[in-house]
C-alpha positions as CSV (number, residue, x, y, z in Angstrom):
1,M,1.5,-14.0,-1.4
2,T,5.2,-14.9,-1.0
3,P,7.6,-12.1,-0.1
4,S,8.2,-11.3,-3.8
5,S,6.5,-12.8,-6.9
6,Q,7.7,-12.3,-10.4
7,F,5.7,-11.6,-13.6
8,N,6.7,-11.2,-17.3
9,T,4.5,-10.4,-20.3
10,V,4.5,-13.0,-23.1
11,G,2.7,-13.4,-26.4
12,T,1.3,-11.0,-28.9
13,L,0.9,-7.2,-28.3
14,G,-2.8,-7.7,-27.4
15,E,-2.0,-10.6,-25.1
16,K,0.7,-8.7,-23.4
17,L,-1.5,-5.7,-22.8
18,D,-4.3,-7.9,-21.4
19,Q,-1.7,-9.7,-19.1
20,W,-0.3,-6.4,-17.9
21,S,-3.7,-4.8,-17.3
22,N,-4.8,-7.9,-15.3
23,L,-1.6,-7.8,-13.2
24,I,-2.0,-4.1,-12.6
25,W,-5.6,-4.6,-11.5
26,D,-4.6,-7.2,-9.0
27,V,-1.6,-5.4,-7.6
28,V,-2.1,-1.6,-7.8
29,G,-5.8,-1.2,-8.9
30,R,-7.9,-1.0,-12.0
31,L,-6.2,1.0,-14.8
32,D,-6.5,1.4,-18.6
33,T,-3.3,0.8,-20.5
34,Q,-2.2,2.3,-23.8
35,V,1.1,1.7,-25.6
36,I,3.1,4.7,-26.7
37,G,4.9,4.5,-30.0
38,D,5.3,1.7,-32.6
39,G,7.9,-0.4,-30.8
40,P,7.2,-3.7,-29.1
41,F,5.6,-3.6,-25.6
42,E,7.6,-5.4,-22.9
43,A,6.9,-5.4,-19.2
44,S,7.8,-7.2,-16.0
45,A,7.1,-6.8,-12.3
46,M,8.2,-8.0,-8.9
47,F,5.6,-7.6,-6.1
48,G,4.7,-8.5,-2.6
49,H,3.8,-7.3,0.9
50,A,5.7,-5.9,3.9
51,G,3.0,-6.0,6.5
52,T,0.2,-3.8,5.3
53,L,2.5,-2.1,2.9
54,Q,2.2,-3.4,-0.7
55,Y,5.1,-3.0,-3.1
56,C,5.7,-3.5,-6.7
57,Q,8.8,-2.9,-8.9
58,L,7.7,-2.3,-12.5
59,D,9.9,-2.4,-15.7
60,S,8.3,-1.5,-19.0
61,T,8.6,0.1,-22.4
62,P,6.8,3.4,-23.0
63,H,3.1,3.3,-22.2
64,R,0.3,5.3,-20.5
65,V,-2.0,4.2,-17.7
66,E,-5.2,6.0,-16.6
67,R,-7.6,5.4,-13.8
68,G,-11.0,6.9,-14.4
69,Q,-14.1,7.3,-12.1
70,A,-15.7,4.1,-13.5
71,M,-12.7,2.0,-12.5
72,I,-12.5,3.7,-9.1
73,S,-16.2,2.8,-8.4
74,R,-15.3,-0.9,-8.8
75,D,-12.3,-0.8,-6.4
76,D,-13.0,0.2,-2.8
77,R,-9.5,0.1,-1.5
78,D,-8.5,3.3,0.2
79,L,-4.8,3.6,-0.6
80,V,-2.2,6.3,-1.1
81,K,0.2,5.3,-3.8
82,L,3.9,6.3,-3.8
83,V,5.9,5.9,-6.9
84,V,9.7,6.2,-6.9
85,Q,11.2,6.8,-10.4
86,Q,14.3,4.6,-10.6
87,R,14.9,4.8,-14.4
88,G,13.5,6.8,-17.3
89,R,11.1,9.7,-17.1
90,A,7.3,9.8,-16.4
91,I,4.6,12.4,-16.1
92,F,2.1,12.0,-13.2
93,S,-1.2,13.8,-13.4
94,Q,-3.9,14.3,-10.8
95,G,-6.2,17.0,-9.6
96,G,-5.2,19.5,-12.3
97,R,-1.4,19.2,-11.5
98,E,1.4,17.4,-13.3
99,A,4.8,16.3,-12.1
100,C,7.6,15.1,-14.4
101,L,9.9,12.7,-12.6
102,G,13.4,11.6,-13.3
103,P,15.5,9.0,-11.5
104,G,15.6,9.5,-7.7
105,Q,12.4,11.5,-7.6
106,W,9.0,10.4,-6.2
107,A,5.4,11.4,-6.2
108,L,2.1,10.5,-4.5
109,Y,-1.4,10.0,-5.8
110,D,-4.7,9.1,-4.4
111,T,-6.3,5.9,-5.7
112,R,-9.8,7.2,-4.9
113,R,-9.5,10.0,-7.4
114,P,-8.8,9.9,-11.2
115,Y,-5.2,10.1,-12.3
116,S,-2.8,9.2,-15.2
117,V,0.8,8.2,-15.6
118,T,2.6,8.6,-18.9
119,N,5.9,6.7,-19.1
120,L,7.9,8.6,-21.8
121,S,10.7,6.1,-22.1
122,R,11.6,2.7,-20.8
123,V,11.1,3.0,-17.1
124,R,11.7,1.2,-13.8
125,Q,9.4,2.3,-11.0
126,L,9.1,1.2,-7.4
127,V,5.5,1.5,-6.3
128,M,4.3,1.4,-2.7
129,L,0.6,1.3,-1.6
130,V,-0.1,2.5,1.9
131,P,-3.5,2.3,3.6
132,R,-4.6,5.9,4.1
133,A,-5.5,5.3,7.7
134,E,-1.9,4.2,8.5
135,L,-0.4,7.2,6.9
136,G,-2.5,9.5,9.1
137,L,-3.5,11.7,6.2
138,R,-7.0,13.2,5.8
139,N,-8.7,13.5,2.4
140,G,-7.8,17.2,2.1
141,E,-4.2,16.7,3.0
142,V,-3.8,13.9,0.4
143,G,-5.2,16.2,-2.3
144,A,-2.7,18.9,-1.5
145,L,0.2,16.4,-1.9
146,T,-0.6,14.5,-5.0
147,A,1.2,14.9,-8.4
148,R,4.0,16.9,-6.9
149,G,7.7,16.0,-7.3
150,F,9.6,15.0,-4.2
151,G,13.2,13.8,-3.7
152,Q,15.3,16.8,-4.6
153,C,15.6,18.3,-1.1
154,A,18.1,17.0,1.4
155,G,16.9,15.1,4.4
156,V,14.2,12.4,4.8
157,E,12.7,13.4,1.4
158,R,15.9,12.2,-0.3
159,M,16.5,9.3,2.1
160,L,13.1,7.6,1.5
161,P,13.8,6.3,-2.0
162,T,17.1,4.8,-0.8
163,Y,15.4,3.0,2.1
164,L,12.6,1.7,-0.2
165,A,15.1,0.4,-2.8
166,R,17.1,-1.5,-0.1
167,L,13.9,-2.8,1.5
168,F,12.8,-4.2,-1.9
169,S,16.1,-5.8,-2.7
170,E,16.5,-7.5,0.7
171,I,12.9,-8.3,1.6
172,D,13.0,-12.0,0.6
173,E,15.8,-12.6,3.1
174,V,13.8,-11.2,6.0
175,E,11.6,-13.1,8.4
176,H,7.8,-12.6,8.0
177,S,7.4,-10.7,11.4
178,A,10.3,-8.5,10.6
179,R,9.0,-7.6,7.1
180,A,5.9,-6.1,8.8
181,E,8.0,-3.9,11.0
182,L,10.1,-2.8,8.0
183,G,6.9,-1.8,6.2
184,T,5.9,0.2,9.2
185,I,9.3,2.0,9.2
186,A,8.7,2.8,5.5
187,T,5.3,4.4,6.3
188,H,6.9,6.4,9.1
189,L,9.6,7.7,6.8
190,L,7.0,8.7,4.2
191,R,5.1,10.6,6.9
192,M,8.3,12.3,8.1
193,A,9.2,13.3,4.5
194,L,5.8,14.9,4.0
195,L,6.0,16.8,7.3
196,E,9.6,17.9,6.4
197,S,8.6,19.0,2.9
198,G,6.6,21.9,4.2
199,H,3.5,20.9,2.3
200,K,2.0,20.1,5.7
201,S,2.3,22.3,8.8
202,A,5.7,22.1,10.4
203,T,3.9,22.5,13.8
204,P,1.1,19.9,13.9
205,S,-1.6,20.4,16.5
206,S,-1.6,18.5,19.7
207,R,-4.6,16.5,18.4
208,E,-2.8,15.5,15.3
209,I,0.3,14.5,17.3
210,L,-1.9,12.4,19.5
211,R,-3.6,10.8,16.5
212,L,-0.2,9.9,15.0
213,Q,1.0,8.5,18.3
214,I,-2.1,6.3,18.6
215,H,-1.6,5.0,15.0
216,D,2.0,4.0,15.9
217,F,1.0,2.5,19.2
218,V,-1.8,0.4,17.6
219,Q,0.5,-1.0,14.9
220,Q,3.1,-2.0,17.5
221,N,0.5,-3.7,19.8
222,L,-1.9,-5.5,17.4
223,M,-0.8,-8.9,18.8
224,N,-2.1,-7.9,22.3
225,P,-5.6,-9.3,22.6
226,Q,-6.2,-6.7,25.3
227,L,-5.6,-3.7,23.0
228,S,-8.6,-1.5,23.3
229,V,-9.8,2.1,23.5
230,E,-9.5,2.0,27.3
231,L,-5.9,0.6,27.2
232,I,-4.9,3.3,24.7
233,A,-6.5,6.0,26.8
234,N,-4.6,4.8,29.9
235,R,-1.3,4.6,27.9
236,F,-1.6,8.2,26.8
237,R,-3.2,9.4,30.0
238,C,-6.1,11.0,28.3
239,S,-9.9,10.5,28.4
240,K,-11.7,8.3,26.0
241,R,-13.5,11.5,24.8
242,N,-10.2,13.1,23.8
243,L,-9.1,9.9,22.2
244,H,-12.2,9.9,20.0
245,K,-11.7,13.6,19.3
246,A,-8.2,12.9,17.9
247,F,-9.9,10.5,15.4
248,S,-12.8,12.8,14.6
249,D,-11.5,13.7,11.2
250,D,-10.7,10.1,10.2
251,E,-13.1,7.9,8.4
252,S,-12.8,5.2,11.2
253,T,-13.1,5.2,14.9
254,V,-10.2,4.1,17.2
255,A,-11.9,0.7,17.6
256,Q,-12.5,0.3,13.9
257,F,-8.8,1.2,13.2
258,I,-7.6,-1.5,15.5
259,W,-10.0,-4.0,13.9
260,Q,-9.1,-3.1,10.3
261,S,-5.4,-3.1,11.1
262,R,-5.6,-6.6,12.5
263,L,-7.6,-7.8,9.5
264,E,-4.9,-6.4,7.2
265,R,-2.1,-8.2,9.1
266,V,-4.0,-11.5,9.0
267,R,-4.7,-11.1,5.3
268,D,-1.0,-10.7,4.6
269,A,-0.1,-13.7,6.8
270,L,-2.7,-15.9,4.9
271,G,-1.0,-14.9,1.7
272,D,2.4,-16.0,2.8
273,G,3.2,-19.4,1.6
274,R,5.8,-20.0,4.3
275,L,2.9,-19.9,6.9
276,A,0.8,-22.4,5.0
277,S,1.2,-25.0,7.8
278,R,-0.4,-22.7,10.4
279,S,-4.2,-22.7,10.7
280,V,-6.3,-19.7,9.9
281,T,-7.5,-19.6,13.6
282,D,-3.9,-19.7,14.9
283,I,-2.9,-16.8,12.6
284,A,-6.0,-14.8,13.6
285,Y,-5.3,-15.3,17.3
286,H,-1.7,-14.4,16.8
287,W,-2.8,-11.0,15.6
288,G,-5.1,-10.3,18.6
289,F,-8.4,-11.8,17.6
290,N,-10.1,-13.9,20.3
291,N,-13.3,-15.2,18.6
292,A,-12.9,-17.3,15.5
293,A,-16.5,-16.8,14.3
294,H,-16.4,-13.0,14.7
295,F,-13.1,-12.9,12.9
296,S,-14.3,-14.9,10.0
297,K,-17.4,-12.8,9.6
298,A,-15.4,-9.6,9.8
299,F,-12.8,-10.9,7.3
300,K,-15.4,-11.8,4.7
301,A,-17.1,-8.4,5.1
302,R,-13.8,-6.6,4.6
303,F,-12.3,-8.7,1.8
304,G,-15.3,-10.4,0.2
305,L,-14.1,-14.0,0.8
306,S,-13.9,-16.2,3.8
307,P,-10.3,-16.5,5.3
308,T,-10.0,-20.1,4.1
309,R,-11.1,-19.3,0.6
310,Y,-8.9,-16.2,0.4
311,R,-5.8,-18.2,1.4
312,A,-6.6,-20.9,-1.1
313,D,-7.1,-18.4,-3.9
314,V,-4.0,-16.4,-3.2
315,L,-1.6,-19.3,-2.6
316,S,-2.8,-21.0,-5.8
317,S,-2.4,-17.8,-7.9
318,I,1.2,-16.9,-7.0
319,P,2.8,-16.5,-10.5
320,L,6.3,-17.7,-11.2
321,H,6.2,-16.8,-14.9
322,G,3.5,-15.3,-17.2
323,V,0.0,-14.5,-16.2
324,P,-1.3,-14.9,-12.6
325,N,-4.3,-17.2,-12.2
326,A,-6.2,-15.0,-9.8
327,A,-9.7,-14.0,-10.7
328,H,-10.1,-10.3,-11.6
């Protein structure tokens, strides 16, 4: 995927809804879409990646989207979704809570649990999808943070939407390697905003601090083929046992987190048209893999396609206008 791709609905109401649903499925997950009111339905989007952070700016007339359990079961991505309301008003519902957002406010929701978004007027929203593992949130912590309004308190909570808006507006002018770092900064700011908000403990445990430090260290050192549990333990002067304890509440081990993070970075690079001249193996080795066969097997297990097929499908489906050609 290029830094930013553009999409606009065209055709009849039914065709537009189908197009919008297909785009939403590809970019932010499977959702059911319903128009609100009798007016015409219009929608457009700009979307892309900044490292492992996926972003999408949506403009649309009033409509409602809902993600039910049946759709969740067909989409195994483990993501936390952040929505910044830039124009209009919308109601976000999840877990028995509702948050009504106006411009400048933002909310989180968990893509692995049912939710709905009701756009009451014409809206513009900036959507960020963050892998849960990189955000450093456990399942219970995510549930306590969803469908709550953020952005009214001074500090990082209010700074975050400004940074994300500037990131989105300038991303096409930034080199590929720098985009990944900017995405990491956005994830850090989100984590800081949540800590600052008071919805999480203001004094995290030493184990949680170590876990977050490890997350950051791994993201900064993925290109090092020597990155390992042993290297990390030496860096933080702790035993491997304590290292594994820090990850005991996560759904992945330290080694799995390293592996998955590298796969995500390679996936993003394969979808960047400006890197089309570089071989798949070269990109994989750039991100720390040292065995092409093992990499290809792991990539297919994670994303369902071989690296070569994934690259071909993504680069051939980049939409300039109208409907993307990617399979759903």
